[in-house]
LUMKE-368091 format. One record per residue: residue in three letters; chain; x negated, y, z negated of N, C-alpha, C, O in turn. Coordinates in steps of 0.02 Angstrom, whole numbers. Atoms other than C-alpha are relative to their C-alpha. Example, Ala and Ser with C-alpha at 12.3 -4.5 7.8 and 13.67 -1.06 7.14 Angstrom:
BEGIN
ROMAR resn chain   n_c1   n_c2   n_c3  ca_c1  ca_c2  ca_c3   c_c1   c_c2   c_c3   o_c1   o_c2   o_c3
ROMAR  ALA     A    -45    -59      0   -615   -225   -390    -45     60      0    -97     59    -33
ROMAR  SER     A     42    -59      3   -684    -53   -357     39     55    -37     14    110    -45
This chain:
BEGIN
ROMAR resn chain   n_c1   n_c2   n_c3  ca_c1  ca_c2  ca_c3   c_c1   c_c2   c_c3   o_c1   o_c2   o_c3
ROMAR  MET     A    -10     13     78    463  -1653   1391    -47     58     -9    -79     93     30
ROMAR  THR     A     29    -61     23    398  -1537   1282    -56    -56    -74    -41    -87   -124
ROMAR  THR     A     53     18     38    228  -1597   1205    -61     25    -38   -108     -3    -66
ROMAR  ARG     A     43    -38     40    149  -1445   1139     34     55    -29     52    107     -1
ROMAR  ILE     A    -41    -47     38    235  -1365    991    -45     47    -53    -95     28    -83
ROMAR  LEU     A     33    -32     52    189  -1216    883     38     20    -43     83     46    -10
ROMAR  PHE     A    -20    -28     40    263  -1160    734    -25     59    -31    -86     54    -38
ROMAR  VAL     A      5    -85      0    253   -965    682     40     20    -44     99     31    -30
ROMAR  CYS     A    -31    -70     70    297   -868    506    -59     64     -1   -104     81     37
ROMAR  LEU     A     38    -58      3    222   -725    448    -81    -30    -44   -132    -15    -13
ROMAR  GLY     A     81      9     30     55   -781    346    -36    -73     18    -88    -94     -8
ROMAR  ASN     A     33     69     -6     20   -950    413    -18    -51    -61    -52   -102    -52
ROMAR  ILE     A     16     46     57     12  -1029    233     58    -24    -35     41    -56    -85
ROMAR  CYS     A    -37     39     21    179  -1089    187     32    -37     45     24    -97     58
ROMAR  ARG     A    -61     53    -40    319  -1128    302    -20    -19     81     13    -65    105
ROMAR  SER     A     16     13    -45    231  -1130    470    -50    -65     -4    -50   -102     45
ROMAR  PRO     A     49     70     16     94  -1279    402     53    -34    -28     63    -92    -10
ROMAR  ALA     A    -44     74     32    221  -1365    307     48    -24     53     65    -82     39
ROMAR  ALA     A    -35      9    -61    338  -1373    485    -53    -45     13    -52   -106      5
ROMAR  GLU     A     32     60    -28    185  -1429    555    -19    -64    -14    -20   -105     32
ROMAR  GLY     A     40     33     37    107  -1548    436     86    -53      1     80   -112     18
ROMAR  VAL     A    -35     46     -3    305  -1619    421     16    -39     88     30    -96    105
ROMAR  PHE     A    -21     17    -81    332  -1623    622    -49    -50     25    -29   -102     51
ROMAR  ARG     A     65     68      9    164  -1729    632     33    -58    -37     42   -105      1
ROMAR  SER     A    -18     56     14    236  -1853    523     68    -30     35     94    -83     19
ROMAR  LEU     A    -74     18    -35    401  -1860    641    -32    -19     67    -15    -75     84
ROMAR  ALA     A     40      4    -60    300  -1861    798    -71     10     20    -84     60     54
ROMAR  PRO     A     56    -10     14    128  -1880    787    -57    -21     70   -118    -23     68
ROMAR  GLN     A     12     -9    -66    104  -1907    983      6     55     31    -19     52     87
ROMAR  LEU     A     -7    -76    -10    143  -1721   1008    -68     30    -32   -100     11    -81
ROMAR  HIS     A     71    -59     10     -8  -1578   1011     56     42    -48    107     59    -18
ROMAR  ILE     A    -17    -19     50     61  -1499    842    -27     75    -37    -73     67    -78
ROMAR  ASP     A     40    -53     31     10  -1320    781     25     49    -28     86     48    -30
ROMAR  SER     A    -51    -51     49     51  -1161    673    -33     46      6    -90     38     28
ROMAR  ALA     A     56    -42     -3     -4   -977    658     45     41    -27     92     16    -59
ROMAR  GLY     A    -23    -73     55     61   -815    580     -8     61     48    -57     76     82
ROMAR  THR     A     12    -66    -52    117   -647    670    -25     20    -54     24     18    -91
ROMAR  SER     A     40    -46     63     -3   -559    514    -74    -35      2    -86    -95      9
ROMAR  ASP     A     73     20     19   -188   -570    489     -4     -2    -57    -65    -11    -63
ROMAR  TRP     A     12    -10     60   -186   -561    328    -47    -71    -43    -79    -71    -96
ROMAR  HIS     A     19     52     41   -236   -744    297    -53    -55     25    -58   -115     11
ROMAR  ILE     A     28     44    -43   -354   -799    409    -49    -69     -2   -101    -59    -33
ROMAR  GLY     A     52     31     33   -448   -948    394      8    -41    -74    -37    -72   -102
ROMAR  ASP     A    -45      7     89   -349   -989    216     14    -66      5     23    -77     64
ROMAR  PRO     A    -35     52      2   -293  -1157    186     74     20    -20     96     70    -47
ROMAR  PRO     A    -77     -6     34   -116  -1182    154     21     32    -77    -19     24   -123
ROMAR  TYR     A      2    -24     70    -49  -1099     -3      6    -54    -59     44   -102    -52
ROMAR  GLY     A      9     72     51    -89  -1217   -168     75    -23    -20     80    -83     -9
ROMAR  PRO     A    -72     24     11    104  -1244   -218     42    -20     63     93    -50     46
ROMAR  MET     A    -25     -3    -75    166  -1254    -25    -68    -80    -10    -39   -134    -13
ROMAR  GLN     A     25     57    -13     29  -1394    -24      8    -55    -60    -15   -111    -49
ROMAR  ALA     A    -10     32     40     76  -1468   -184     55    -54     28     52   -114     41
ROMAR  ALA     A    -67     29    -22    260  -1494   -128    -13    -39     37      1    -97     23
ROMAR  ALA     A     18     38    -68    195  -1557     44    -16    -78    -44     23   -122    -63
ROMAR  ARG     A     13     59     46    105  -1688    -49     40    -55    -17     54   -108     10
ROMAR  ALA     A    -59     37      4    225  -1735   -155     42    -51     43     49   -109     24
ROMAR  ARG     A    -26     41    -26    329  -1798     -9    -59    -38     65    -41    -55    121
ROMAR  GLY     A     26     38    -26    181  -1879     57    -42     37     84    -67      9    133
ROMAR  ILE     A     29    -15    -56    116  -1769    183    -52     69    -15    -34    123    -36
ROMAR  ASP     A     51    -34     18    -52  -1686    168    -15     57     51    -18     37    109
ROMAR  ILE     A      2    -36    -56    -81  -1518    264    -65     49    -26    -78    103     -1
ROMAR  SER     A     59    -26     40   -244  -1475    140    -43     28     63    -69     82     53
ROMAR  ASP     A     48     -6    -12   -348  -1477    291     22     49     79    -13     55    129
ROMAR  LEU     A    -21    -38    -57   -247  -1364    417    -30     79    -33    -19     85    -93
ROMAR  ARG     A     -9    -39     22   -310  -1177    401      7     58     48    -10     55    107
ROMAR  ALA     A    -66    -43    -28   -206  -1015    443    -47     48     63   -108     50     68
ROMAR  ARG     A     41    -32    -77   -254   -910    616     99     45     17    160     39      6
ROMAR  GLN     A    -53    -61    -21   -152   -763    684     34    -24     86     10    -40    140
ROMAR  PHE     A    -38     16   -105    -13   -793    849    -33     57     42    -39    118     32
ROMAR  GLU     A     31    -57    -60    -97   -725   1008     30    -10     59     57    -65     61
ROMAR  THR     A    -39      2    -79    -23   -704   1197    -34    -52      8      3   -100     18
ROMAR  ALA     A     -5     61    -37   -136   -838   1242     50    -62    -16     62   -115     14
ROMAR  ASP     A    -38     95     31    -23   -966   1133     55    -17     50     65    -75     69
ROMAR  PHE     A    -52     25    -49    134   -937   1260    -32    -43     64     10    -83     86
ROMAR  SER     A     29     52    -57     15  -1034   1414    -26    -59    -33    -38   -111     -2
ROMAR  HIS     A     15     81     29    -35  -1167   1273     43    -38    -43     32    -91    -72
ROMAR  PHE     A    -52     51     30    118  -1214   1203     74     -6     49     86     37     91
ROMAR  ASP     A    -75     23    -26    302  -1288   1268     55     44    -17    106     68      8
ROMAR  LEU     A    -58    -18     42    377  -1227   1151    -39     44    -58    -92     27    -86
ROMAR  ILE     A      6    -29     85    373  -1088    995     39     20    -32     82     59    -13
ROMAR  VAL     A    -74     11     41    481  -1107    847    -33     42    -50    -84     24    -80
ROMAR  ALA     A     11    -19     43    475   -970    740     45      7    -85    106     -2    -87
ROMAR  MET     A    -65     23     77    557   -973    534     27     52    -11     59     50    -63
ROMAR  ASP     A    -66    -39      9    651   -812    552    -10     52     56    -59     57     93
ROMAR  ALA     A      5    -24    -51    707   -685    659    -62     60     20    -85     78     74
ROMAR  LYS     A     39    -54    -10    592   -547    608    -79    -35     37    -96     -8     90
ROMAR  ASN     A     61     49    -24    427   -661    655     16    -21     89    -29    -14    130
ROMAR  LEU     A    -22     13    -64    539   -722    826     -9     66     38    -42     71     89
ROMAR  ALA     A      6    -87    -27    547   -532    868    -87     11      6   -111     17     63
ROMAR  SER     A     71    -18      7    354   -500    823    -33    -59     71    -78    -36    106
ROMAR  ILE     A     21     21    -32    321   -639    939     26      7     82    -10    -10    128
ROMAR  GLU     A    -40    -12    -54    445   -596   1082    -58     77     27    -96     76     76
ROMAR  ALA     A     55    -39    -11    339   -430   1080    -77     -6     26   -111     38     53
ROMAR  LEU     A     53     12    -36    194   -509   1128      1    -27     62    -56    -32     85
ROMAR  ARG     A     -4     37    -39    267   -602   1284    -50     10     51    -72     66     37
ROMAR  PRO     A     29    -26    -69    163   -583   1447     54      6     42     97    -35     27
ROMAR  SER     A    -41    -27    -62    270   -517   1595     16    -62     44    -34    -82     75
ROMAR  GLY     A      1     50    -47    337   -662   1697    -12    -87    -35    -18   -139     -1
ROMAR  CYS     A      2     52     31    322   -794   1539     57    -31    -21    101      9    -37
ROMAR  SER     A    -71     40     -7    467   -926   1520    -19    -40    -61     23    -65    -98
ROMAR  THR     A      3     49     75    382  -1020   1377     90      4    -61    130     50    -73
ROMAR  PRO     A    -67     15     52    536  -1075   1250    -31     32    -65    -87     23    -89
ROMAR  LEU     A     22    -51     58    542   -949   1102     72    -18    -43    125     12    -30
ROMAR  ARG     A    -62     17     52    672  -1031    958    -14     10    -72    -70      3    -97
ROMAR  LEU     A      2      7     87    702  -1012    772     28    -70    -25     81   -102    -20
ROMAR  LEU     A      3     60     30    669  -1150    688     87    -55    -27    103   -114    -16
ROMAR  THR     A    -70      9     18    860  -1155    606     38    -17     51     94    -42     41
ROMAR  ASP     A    -65     33    -63    937  -1193    788     12    -70    -12     63   -100      5
ROMAR  TYR     A     -3     75     -5    889  -1370    744     33    -27    -50     47    -87    -51
ROMAR  ALA     A    -21     14     55    958  -1374    598     74    -28      6    113      8     36
ROMAR  THR     A    -82     26      9   1139  -1488    571     33     12    -39     23    -18    -92
ROMAR  ASP     A    -58    -44     69   1279  -1392    464    -51      1    -47    -57    -48    -83
ROMAR  GLN     A     46     -8     30   1135  -1320    379     37     71    -13     35     77    -74
ROMAR  GLY     A    -26    -42    -14   1226  -1161    401    -78     90    -33    -74    146    -60
ROMAR  ALA     A     52    -45     24   1050  -1066    367    -31     37     78    -36      6    131
ROMAR  ASP     A     33    -48    -53    972   -926    489    -71     13     15    -91     42     65
ROMAR  HIS     A     56      5     29    808   -942    428    -24    -38    -49      5    -61    -99
ROMAR  VAL     A     57     42     76    667  -1028    321    -14     54    -14    -30    104     19
ROMAR  PRO     A      2    -46     37    665   -948    174    -72     20    -15    -99    -29    -41
ROMAR  ASP     A     86     24     38    465   -902    127    -13    -15    -72      3     32   -109
ROMAR  PRO     A     11     33     70    419   -998    -42    -43     52     -6    -51     36    -65
ROMAR  TYR     A     60    -20      1    277   -875    -42     49     68    -59     26     87   -113
ROMAR  TYR     A    -51    -39     46    421   -751   -127     56    -26    -36     73      0    -90
ROMAR  THR     A    -62     37     34    569   -861   -173    -32    -53    -36      2    -74    -83
ROMAR  ARG     A     35     46     80    445   -989   -281     60    -80     15     75   -123    -27
ROMAR  ASP     A    -62     60    -18    583  -1126   -193    -43    -45     60    -47    -25    119
ROMAR  PHE     A     92      9    -47    422  -1233   -107     65    -70      8     93    -70     63
ROMAR  ASP     A    -64     61    -25    563  -1393   -100     57     22     27     80    -11     73
ROMAR  GLY     A    -57    -25    -41    708  -1295    -49    -27     13     70      3     -3    122
ROMAR  THR     A     16     -3    -69    603  -1248     88    -49    -56     44    -68    -47    102
ROMAR  LEU     A     25     74    -23    519  -1417    128     86    -42     24     99    -80     71
ROMAR  ASP     A    -85     41     10    722  -1480    106     16     25     81      4    -15    127
ROMAR  LEU     A      9    -42    -62    748  -1364    259    -37    -30     70    -19    -67    116
ROMAR  ILE     A     54     24    -48    599  -1385    360     15    -75     18     -3    -94     74
ROMAR  GLU     A     -4     80    -17    642  -1577    360     70    -26     40     81    -71     80
ROMAR  VAL     A    -58     10    -50    813  -1559    417     11     28     81     50     14    126
ROMAR  CYS     A     -1    -36    -65    765  -1447    555    -45    -29     33    -42    -23     95
ROMAR  ALA     A     86     23    -37    586  -1535    600     47    -81     46     34   -103    102
ROMAR  ARG     A    -22     50    -33    715  -1696    620     67     17     68     89    -27    106
ROMAR  GLY     A    -50    -30    -57    847  -1600    744    -34     27     55     -5     37    108
ROMAR  LEU     A     49    -22    -65    705  -1540    857    -23    -65     22    -20    -82     81
ROMAR  ALA     A     33     71    -43    623  -1718    872     59    -33     38     48    -59     93
ROMAR  ALA     A    -52     39    -19    805  -1789    899     13     35     77     52      5    115
ROMAR  ARG     A    -25    -51    -55    819  -1655   1047    -80    -13     67    -81      1    127
ROMAR  LEU     A     36     -2    -53    653  -1692   1129    -13    -65     34    -48    -66     85
């Protein structure tokens, strides 16, 4: 059974901390974390507008802090979930030889959404739309565990 899940986006200030918060609300018994493929925001809290959108849904992500994905995460997690194909490729490029930790897109768990990635609301400004998709995908992932 998957018990340790890591959600990964680019900066770890919008999509992946939101996914972490949403999934923690669905499966509080699991070990859930998030990271970014870039080092732009290490130590920063989630982006204010994303915190506000999550808080409006009863999800508090204010205590989270951005960190960068590292090779050791392959051995610390049972499943690594990326928000888009570019971040998935960046993670895959760091995979140690012989490592079989599954790496998936969050949208692999969407039901009838037709989405192939989670849009970055830092650029789109659609924090609620991003959260809507994350919630659908998180419920799909939870149903498969």
